[in-house]
TORKOL-4160 file (C-alpha; in steps of 0.2 Angstrom, whole numbers, padded with zeros to 4 digits, m for minus):
321
<pt num="1" X="m0349" Y="m0120" Z="m0048"/>
<pt num="2" X="m0338" Y="m0136" Z="m0046"/>
<pt num="3" X="m0346" Y="m0149" Z="m0035"/>
<pt num="4" X="m0329" Y="m0155" Z="m0028"/>
<pt num="5" X="m0312" Y="m0148" Z="m0026"/>
<pt num="6" X="m0301" Y="m0152" Z="m0041"/>
<pt num="7" X="m0282" Y="m0151" Z="m0041"/>
<pt num="8" X="m0281" Y="m0133" Z="m0044"/>
<pt num="9" X="m0292" Y="m0128" Z="m0030"/>
<pt num="10" X="m0282" Y="m0140" Z="m0018"/>
<pt num="11" X="m0266" Y="m0132" Z="m0023"/>
<pt num="12" X="m0272" Y="m0114" Z="m0022"/>
<pt num="13" X="m0280" Y="m0117" Z="m0005"/>
<pt num="14" X="m0264" Y="m0126" Z="0002"/>
<pt num="15" X="m0254" Y="m0111" Z="m0004"/>
<pt num="16" X="m0266" Y="m0099" Z="0005"/>
<pt num="17" X="m0265" Y="m0109" Z="0021"/>
<pt num="18" X="m0246" Y="m0108" Z="0020"/>
<pt num="19" X="m0247" Y="m0089" Z="0017"/>
<pt num="20" X="m0258" Y="m0086" Z="0032"/>
<pt num="21" X="m0248" Y="m0098" Z="0043"/>
<pt num="22" X="m0232" Y="m0088" Z="0039"/>
<pt num="23" X="m0239" Y="m0071" Z="0043"/>
<pt num="24" X="m0235" Y="m0073" Z="0061"/>
<pt num="25" X="m0217" Y="m0076" Z="0057"/>
<pt num="26" X="m0217" Y="m0060" Z="0046"/>
<pt num="27" X="m0224" Y="m0050" Z="0060"/>
<pt num="28" X="m0211" Y="m0056" Z="0072"/>
<pt num="29" X="m0197" Y="m0052" Z="0059"/>
<pt num="30" X="m0204" Y="m0034" Z="0057"/>
<pt num="31" X="m0205" Y="m0032" Z="0076"/>
<pt num="32" X="m0187" Y="m0037" Z="0078"/>
<pt num="33" X="m0182" Y="m0025" Z="0064"/>
<pt num="34" X="m0189" Y="m0010" Z="0072"/>
<pt num="35" X="m0207" Y="m0008" Z="0067"/>
<pt num="36" X="m0218" Y="m0008" Z="0083"/>
<pt num="37" X="m0234" Y="m0017" Z="0085"/>
<pt num="38" X="m0248" Y="m0004" Z="0083"/>
<pt num="39" X="m0239" Y="0006" Z="0070"/>
<pt num="40" X="m0236" Y="m0010" Z="0060"/>
<pt num="41" X="m0254" Y="m0015" Z="0061"/>
<pt num="42" X="m0260" Y="0002" Z="0056"/>
<pt num="43" X="m0249" Y="0003" Z="0041"/>
<pt num="44" X="m0254" Y="m0014" Z="0036"/>
<pt num="45" X="m0273" Y="m0009" Z="0036"/>
<pt num="46" X="m0269" Y="0007" Z="0027"/>
<pt num="47" X="m0259" Y="0000" Z="0013"/>
<pt num="48" X="m0272" Y="m0015" Z="0011"/>
<pt num="49" X="m0286" Y="m0002" Z="0011"/>
<pt num="50" X="m0278" Y="0008" Z="m0003"/>
<pt num="51" X="m0275" Y="m0008" Z="m0013"/>
<pt num="52" X="m0293" Y="m0014" Z="m0011"/>
<pt num="53" X="m0299" Y="0003" Z="m0017"/>
<pt num="54" X="m0288" Y="0003" Z="m0032"/>
<pt num="55" X="m0293" Y="m0015" Z="m0036"/>
<pt num="56" X="m0312" Y="m0011" Z="m0035"/>
<pt num="57" X="m0309" Y="0005" Z="m0046"/>
<pt num="58" X="m0299" Y="m0005" Z="m0059"/>
<pt num="59" X="m0312" Y="m0019" Z="m0060"/>
<pt num="60" X="m0328" Y="m0009" Z="m0058"/>
<pt num="61" X="m0324" Y="0009" Z="m0062"/>
<pt num="62" X="m0332" Y="0024" Z="m0055"/>
<pt num="63" X="m0349" Y="0015" Z="m0052"/>
<pt num="64" X="m0340" Y="0002" Z="m0041"/>
<pt num="65" X="m0332" Y="0015" Z="m0031"/>
<pt num="66" X="m0348" Y="0024" Z="m0028"/>
<pt num="67" X="m0356" Y="0008" Z="m0022"/>
<pt num="68" X="m0341" Y="0005" Z="m0011"/>
<pt num="69" X="m0342" Y="0022" Z="m0002"/>
<pt num="70" X="m0361" Y="0024" Z="m0003"/>
<pt num="71" X="m0367" Y="0029" Z="0015"/>
<pt num="72" X="m0381" Y="0016" Z="0018"/>
<pt num="73" X="m0389" Y="0007" Z="0032"/>
<pt num="74" X="m0373" Y="m0003" Z="0035"/>
<pt num="75" X="m0363" Y="0011" Z="0042"/>
<pt num="76" X="m0367" Y="0008" Z="0060"/>
<pt num="77" X="m0363" Y="m0011" Z="0060"/>
<pt num="78" X="m0348" Y="m0006" Z="0049"/>
<pt num="79" X="m0341" Y="0005" Z="0063"/>
<pt num="80" X="m0343" Y="m0009" Z="0075"/>
<pt num="81" X="m0334" Y="m0021" Z="0063"/>
<pt num="82" X="m0320" Y="m0008" Z="0062"/>
<pt num="83" X="m0319" Y="m0007" Z="0081"/>
<pt num="84" X="m0318" Y="m0025" Z="0083"/>
<pt num="85" X="m0305" Y="m0027" Z="0069"/>
<pt num="86" X="m0294" Y="m0013" Z="0076"/>
<pt num="87" X="m0295" Y="m0021" Z="0094"/>
<pt num="88" X="m0291" Y="m0038" Z="0087"/>
<pt num="89" X="m0275" Y="m0032" Z="0079"/>
<pt num="90" X="m0270" Y="m0021" Z="0093"/>
<pt num="91" X="m0271" Y="m0036" Z="0104"/>
<pt num="92" X="m0264" Y="m0048" Z="0092"/>
<pt num="93" X="m0248" Y="m0038" Z="0087"/>
<pt num="94" X="m0245" Y="m0034" Z="0106"/>
<pt num="95" X="m0247" Y="m0053" Z="0110"/>
<pt num="96" X="m0234" Y="m0057" Z="0097"/>
<pt num="97" X="m0221" Y="m0046" Z="0107"/>
<pt num="98" X="m0224" Y="m0058" Z="0122"/>
<pt num="99" X="m0226" Y="m0075" Z="0114"/>
<pt num="100" X="m0219" Y="m0085" Z="0100"/>
<pt num="101" X="m0226" Y="m0087" Z="0083"/>
<pt num="102" X="m0229" Y="m0105" Z="0085"/>
<pt num="103" X="m0240" Y="m0102" Z="0101"/>
<pt num="104" X="m0248" Y="m0087" Z="0093"/>
<pt num="105" X="m0254" Y="m0096" Z="0078"/>
<pt num="106" X="m0262" Y="m0110" Z="0089"/>
<pt num="107" X="m0272" Y="m0097" Z="0100"/>
<pt num="108" X="m0277" Y="m0086" Z="0085"/>
<pt num="109" X="m0285" Y="m0101" Z="0076"/>
<pt num="110" X="m0296" Y="m0104" Z="0091"/>
<pt num="111" X="m0307" Y="m0091" Z="0082"/>
<pt num="112" X="m0317" Y="m0103" Z="0072"/>
<pt num="113" X="m0323" Y="m0112" Z="0088"/>
<pt num="114" X="m0329" Y="m0095" Z="0095"/>
<pt num="115" X="m0338" Y="m0093" Z="0079"/>
<pt num="116" X="m0346" Y="m0110" Z="0080"/>
<pt num="117" X="m0352" Y="m0106" Z="0098"/>
<pt num="118" X="m0358" Y="m0089" Z="0093"/>
<pt num="119" X="m0368" Y="m0094" Z="0078"/>
<pt num="120" X="m0376" Y="m0108" Z="0088"/>
<pt num="121" X="m0384" Y="m0094" Z="0099"/>
<pt num="122" X="m0387" Y="m0080" Z="0086"/>
<pt num="123" X="m0390" Y="m0089" Z="0069"/>
<pt num="124" X="m0404" Y="m0102" Z="0072"/>
<pt num="125" X="m0400" Y="m0111" Z="0055"/>
<pt num="126" X="m0383" Y="m0115" Z="0061"/>
<pt num="127" X="m0385" Y="m0125" Z="0077"/>
<pt num="128" X="m0370" Y="m0136" Z="0082"/>
<pt num="129" X="m0371" Y="m0154" Z="0077"/>
<pt num="130" X="m0361" Y="m0169" Z="0084"/>
<pt num="131" X="m0346" Y="m0166" Z="0072"/>
<pt num="132" X="m0345" Y="m0147" Z="0078"/>
<pt num="133" X="m0346" Y="m0152" Z="0096"/>
<pt num="134" X="m0332" Y="m0165" Z="0094"/>
<pt num="135" X="m0322" Y="m0152" Z="0085"/>
<pt num="136" X="m0325" Y="m0140" Z="0100"/>
<pt num="137" X="m0320" Y="m0153" Z="0112"/>
<pt num="138" X="m0304" Y="m0157" Z="0103"/>
<pt num="139" X="m0299" Y="m0138" Z="0102"/>
<pt num="140" X="m0303" Y="m0136" Z="0120"/>
<pt num="141" X="m0291" Y="m0150" Z="0124"/>
<pt num="142" X="m0278" Y="m0142" Z="0113"/>
<pt num="143" X="m0279" Y="m0125" Z="0121"/>
<pt num="144" X="m0279" Y="m0133" Z="0138"/>
<pt num="145" X="m0263" Y="m0143" Z="0134"/>
<pt num="146" X="m0255" Y="m0127" Z="0127"/>
<pt num="147" X="m0259" Y="m0117" Z="0143"/>
<pt num="148" X="m0253" Y="m0131" Z="0154"/>
<pt num="149" X="m0237" Y="m0132" Z="0144"/>
<pt num="150" X="m0234" Y="m0113" Z="0147"/>
<pt num="151" X="m0238" Y="m0113" Z="0165"/>
<pt num="152" X="m0226" Y="m0127" Z="0168"/>
<pt num="153" X="m0212" Y="m0116" Z="0161"/>
<pt num="154" X="m0211" Y="m0125" Z="0144"/>
<pt num="155" X="m0220" Y="m0112" Z="0134"/>
<pt num="156" X="m0209" Y="m0113" Z="0119"/>
<pt num="157" X="m0204" Y="m0095" Z="0120"/>
<pt num="158" X="m0221" Y="m0088" Z="0126"/>
<pt num="159" X="m0229" Y="m0080" Z="0141"/>
<pt num="160" X="m0246" Y="m0082" Z="0149"/>
<pt num="161" X="m0250" Y="m0064" Z="0146"/>
<pt num="162" X="m0245" Y="m0065" Z="0127"/>
<pt num="163" X="m0255" Y="m0081" Z="0125"/>
<pt num="164" X="m0270" Y="m0073" Z="0133"/>
<pt num="165" X="m0269" Y="m0057" Z="0122"/>
<pt num="166" X="m0269" Y="m0068" Z="0106"/>
<pt num="167" X="m0284" Y="m0078" Z="0113"/>
<pt num="168" X="m0294" Y="m0063" Z="0116"/>
<pt num="169" X="m0289" Y="m0056" Z="0099"/>
<pt num="170" X="m0296" Y="m0073" Z="0092"/>
<pt num="171" X="m0312" Y="m0070" Z="0101"/>
<pt num="172" X="m0314" Y="m0053" Z="0093"/>
<pt num="173" X="m0310" Y="m0060" Z="0075"/>
<pt num="174" X="m0324" Y="m0072" Z="0079"/>
<pt num="175" X="m0336" Y="m0058" Z="0084"/>
<pt num="176" X="m0333" Y="m0050" Z="0067"/>
<pt num="177" X="m0338" Y="m0066" Z="0058"/>
<pt num="178" X="m0353" Y="m0069" Z="0069"/>
<pt num="179" X="m0359" Y="m0051" Z="0066"/>
<pt num="180" X="m0358" Y="m0053" Z="0047"/>
<pt num="181" X="m0368" Y="m0069" Z="0049"/>
<pt num="182" X="m0381" Y="m0063" Z="0061"/>
<pt num="183" X="m0384" Y="m0044" Z="0057"/>
<pt num="184" X="m0397" Y="m0043" Z="0044"/>
<pt num="185" X="m0391" Y="m0026" Z="0038"/>
<pt num="186" X="m0375" Y="m0034" Z="0033"/>
<pt num="187" X="m0383" Y="m0048" Z="0022"/>
<pt num="188" X="m0380" Y="m0046" Z="0004"/>
<pt num="189" X="m0366" Y="m0033" Z="0006"/>
<pt num="190" X="m0352" Y="m0036" Z="m0005"/>
<pt num="191" X="m0336" Y="m0044" Z="0002"/>
<pt num="192" X="m0326" Y="m0029" Z="m0003"/>
<pt num="193" X="m0336" Y="m0017" Z="0007"/>
<pt num="194" X="m0336" Y="m0028" Z="0022"/>
<pt num="195" X="m0317" Y="m0029" Z="0021"/>
<pt num="196" X="m0315" Y="m0011" Z="0018"/>
<pt num="197" X="m0325" Y="m0007" Z="0034"/>
<pt num="198" X="m0313" Y="m0017" Z="0043"/>
<pt num="199" X="m0297" Y="m0012" Z="0035"/>
<pt num="200" X="m0300" Y="0007" Z="0033"/>
<pt num="201" X="m0311" Y="0008" Z="0049"/>
<pt num="202" X="m0296" Y="0001" Z="0059"/>
<pt num="203" X="m0283" Y="0013" Z="0052"/>
<pt num="204" X="m0287" Y="0028" Z="0064"/>
<pt num="205" X="m0289" Y="0016" Z="0079"/>
<pt num="206" X="m0272" Y="0008" Z="0076"/>
<pt num="207" X="m0262" Y="0023" Z="0070"/>
<pt num="208" X="m0270" Y="0034" Z="0084"/>
<pt num="209" X="m0263" Y="0021" Z="0097"/>
<pt num="210" X="m0247" Y="0021" Z="0088"/>
<pt num="211" X="m0246" Y="0040" Z="0089"/>
<pt num="212" X="m0251" Y="0040" Z="0108"/>
<pt num="213" X="m0237" Y="0027" Z="0111"/>
<pt num="214" X="m0224" Y="0037" Z="0102"/>
<pt num="215" X="m0221" Y="0024" Z="0089"/>
<pt num="216" X="m0222" Y="0035" Z="0074"/>
<pt num="217" X="m0204" Y="0039" Z="0074"/>
<pt num="218" X="m0200" Y="0021" Z="0070"/>
<pt num="219" X="m0205" Y="0024" Z="0052"/>
<pt num="220" X="m0188" Y="0031" Z="0048"/>
<pt num="221" X="m0178" Y="0019" Z="0059"/>
<pt num="222" X="m0185" Y="0002" Z="0054"/>
<pt num="223" X="m0175" Y="m0008" Z="0043"/>
<pt num="224" X="m0178" Y="m0016" Z="0026"/>
<pt num="225" X="m0183" Y="m0033" Z="0033"/>
<pt num="226" X="m0197" Y="m0024" Z="0042"/>
<pt num="227" X="m0204" Y="m0016" Z="0027"/>
<pt num="228" X="m0202" Y="m0032" Z="0016"/>
<pt num="229" X="m0213" Y="m0040" Z="0030"/>
<pt num="230" X="m0225" Y="m0026" Z="0029"/>
<pt num="231" X="m0227" Y="m0028" Z="0010"/>
<pt num="232" X="m0230" Y="m0046" Z="0013"/>
<pt num="233" X="m0243" Y="m0043" Z="0026"/>
<pt num="234" X="m0252" Y="m0030" Z="0016"/>
<pt num="235" X="m0250" Y="m0034" Z="m0002"/>
<pt num="236" X="m0249" Y="m0053" Z="m0001"/>
<pt num="237" X="m0260" Y="m0058" Z="0014"/>
<pt num="238" X="m0273" Y="m0044" Z="0018"/>
<pt num="239" X="m0276" Y="m0041" Z="m0001"/>
<pt num="240" X="m0271" Y="m0054" Z="m0014"/>
<pt num="241" X="m0274" Y="m0069" Z="m0003"/>
<pt num="242" X="m0292" Y="m0063" Z="0001"/>
<pt num="243" X="m0295" Y="m0060" Z="m0017"/>
<pt num="244" X="m0289" Y="m0078" Z="m0021"/>
<pt num="245" X="m0301" Y="m0084" Z="m0007"/>
<pt num="246" X="m0316" Y="m0075" Z="m0014"/>
<pt num="247" X="m0312" Y="m0082" Z="m0031"/>
<pt num="248" X="m0312" Y="m0100" Z="m0024"/>
<pt num="249" X="m0328" Y="m0098" Z="m0014"/>
<pt num="250" X="m0336" Y="m0092" Z="m0030"/>
<pt num="251" X="m0331" Y="m0108" Z="m0040"/>
<pt num="252" X="m0330" Y="m0121" Z="m0027"/>
<pt num="253" X="m0340" Y="m0127" Z="m0011"/>
<pt num="254" X="m0336" Y="m0115" Z="0003"/>
<pt num="255" X="m0337" Y="m0129" Z="0017"/>
<pt num="256" X="m0325" Y="m0140" Z="0008"/>
<pt num="257" X="m0313" Y="m0126" Z="0006"/>
<pt num="258" X="m0315" Y="m0120" Z="0024"/>
<pt num="259" X="m0310" Y="m0138" Z="0030"/>
<pt num="260" X="m0292" Y="m0134" Z="0024"/>
<pt num="261" X="m0290" Y="m0121" Z="0038"/>
<pt num="262" X="m0283" Y="m0135" Z="0049"/>
<pt num="263" X="m0267" Y="m0133" Z="0038"/>
<pt num="264" X="m0264" Y="m0115" Z="0043"/>
<pt num="265" X="m0258" Y="m0117" Z="0062"/>
<pt num="266" X="m0247" Y="m0132" Z="0056"/>
<pt num="267" X="m0238" Y="m0121" Z="0043"/>
<pt num="268" X="m0237" Y="m0108" Z="0056"/>
<pt num="269" X="m0228" Y="m0119" Z="0069"/>
<pt num="270" X="m0216" Y="m0126" Z="0056"/>
<pt num="271" X="m0212" Y="m0108" Z="0050"/>
<pt num="272" X="m0209" Y="m0102" Z="0068"/>
<pt num="273" X="m0197" Y="m0117" Z="0071"/>
<pt num="274" X="m0188" Y="m0116" Z="0054"/>
<pt num="275" X="m0186" Y="m0097" Z="0052"/>
<pt num="276" X="m0186" Y="m0090" Z="0070"/>
<pt num="277" X="m0178" Y="m0106" Z="0078"/>
<pt num="278" X="m0192" Y="m0106" Z="0091"/>
<pt num="279" X="m0192" Y="m0121" Z="0103"/>
<pt num="280" X="m0206" Y="m0133" Z="0102"/>
<pt num="281" X="m0211" Y="m0145" Z="0115"/>
<pt num="282" X="m0220" Y="m0162" Z="0112"/>
<pt num="283" X="m0235" Y="m0155" Z="0122"/>
<pt num="284" X="m0236" Y="m0140" Z="0111"/>
<pt num="285" X="m0236" Y="m0151" Z="0095"/>
<pt num="286" X="m0250" Y="m0162" Z="0103"/>
<pt num="287" X="m0260" Y="m0146" Z="0107"/>
<pt num="288" X="m0258" Y="m0140" Z="0089"/>
<pt num="289" X="m0263" Y="m0157" Z="0082"/>
<pt num="290" X="m0279" Y="m0156" Z="0093"/>
<pt num="291" X="m0283" Y="m0139" Z="0087"/>
<pt num="292" X="m0280" Y="m0144" Z="0069"/>
<pt num="293" X="m0291" Y="m0159" Z="0071"/>
<pt num="294" X="m0305" Y="m0148" Z="0079"/>
<pt num="295" X="m0303" Y="m0135" Z="0064"/>
<pt num="296" X="m0306" Y="m0149" Z="0052"/>
<pt num="297" X="m0321" Y="m0156" Z="0061"/>
<pt num="298" X="m0329" Y="m0139" Z="0064"/>
<pt num="299" X="m0326" Y="m0133" Z="0046"/>
<pt num="300" X="m0330" Y="m0149" Z="0037"/>
<pt num="301" X="m0344" Y="m0152" Z="0025"/>
<pt num="302" X="m0361" Y="m0146" Z="0032"/>
<pt num="303" X="m0376" Y="m0158" Z="0033"/>
<pt num="304" X="m0383" Y="m0160" Z="0016"/>
<pt num="305" X="m0399" Y="m0150" Z="0020"/>
<pt num="306" X="m0389" Y="m0136" Z="0026"/>
<pt num="307" X="m0375" Y="m0136" Z="0014"/>
<pt num="308" X="m0381" Y="m0123" Z="0002"/>
<pt num="309" X="m0385" Y="m0110" Z="0016"/>
<pt num="310" X="m0368" Y="m0114" Z="0024"/>
<pt num="311" X="m0359" Y="m0110" Z="0007"/>
<pt num="312" X="m0368" Y="m0094" Z="0005"/>
<pt num="313" X="m0364" Y="m0088" Z="0023"/>
<pt num="314" X="m0345" Y="m0093" Z="0020"/>
<pt num="315" X="m0345" Y="m0082" Z="0005"/>
<pt num="316" X="m0350" Y="m0067" Z="0015"/>
<pt num="317" X="m0339" Y="m0068" Z="0030"/>
<pt num="318" X="m0323" Y="m0075" Z="0022"/>
<pt num="319" X="m0313" Y="m0058" Z="0025"/>
<pt num="320" X="m0313" Y="m0058" Z="0043"/>
<pt num="321" X="m0293" Y="m0057" Z="0044"/>
């Protein structure tokens, strides 16, 4: 384990933040090319699940697959994780039909602040310190500015309904993370199994909603851009980027890595403006800066006495999205 981040870790982590930030743009492109939200989210989870199963099989063989699918005491909280994950993506993809990618990435990355509040009450070892409280206040200011900008009609291509859908999706993402930290039956469970609960468990939810809404017919009508976007979301983001993240947290301090998350909404906003030509007001830029600062403060290095435990927890819950 490296004590500090070297150039390789910084480069990989910056690339991951870029990949995660651009995902909102990829979803918007697929929506515009005929792949509706629930169907797109369901196919993303299905493809990512198959890739994850294949990776575990190639790496660990039959014993690894048996451990992955073994029915144990984690099945009930695993179902709850699946329901939260499925609900998160239903709301998130629906929100992206009603708001811009630039605004969506801001509201989605309020999730770490919900996590900080949740663990304060449910994980006694992780009470909020002055740094986290300052980060929460900065994030609250950023969200308030963004909502005020939208209410005044300067919403940079967004609507209040879309913003709220993404904000609720962020709270559900946070609930997944808090569950993994707080539920004892999930402690020690491999990241692959926790990720599979979310991905595979959400497939019937998301595809069931897609069928109910009559979206299934879009499979044959969607264009090449939609499927290229789906490949990016499934193979690059939901599969490869999380494997890279797991490798990083296995070799470097997780707290220092998590502090880089402030880059993700910045990359997302720039991508929305550059690729989708979304308008961006000065107020939205200030809101994003406040949220990015809050992310840095909340995810910064933990106090020395709690740093080891913080790193172990970060290893476990890293696969939230």
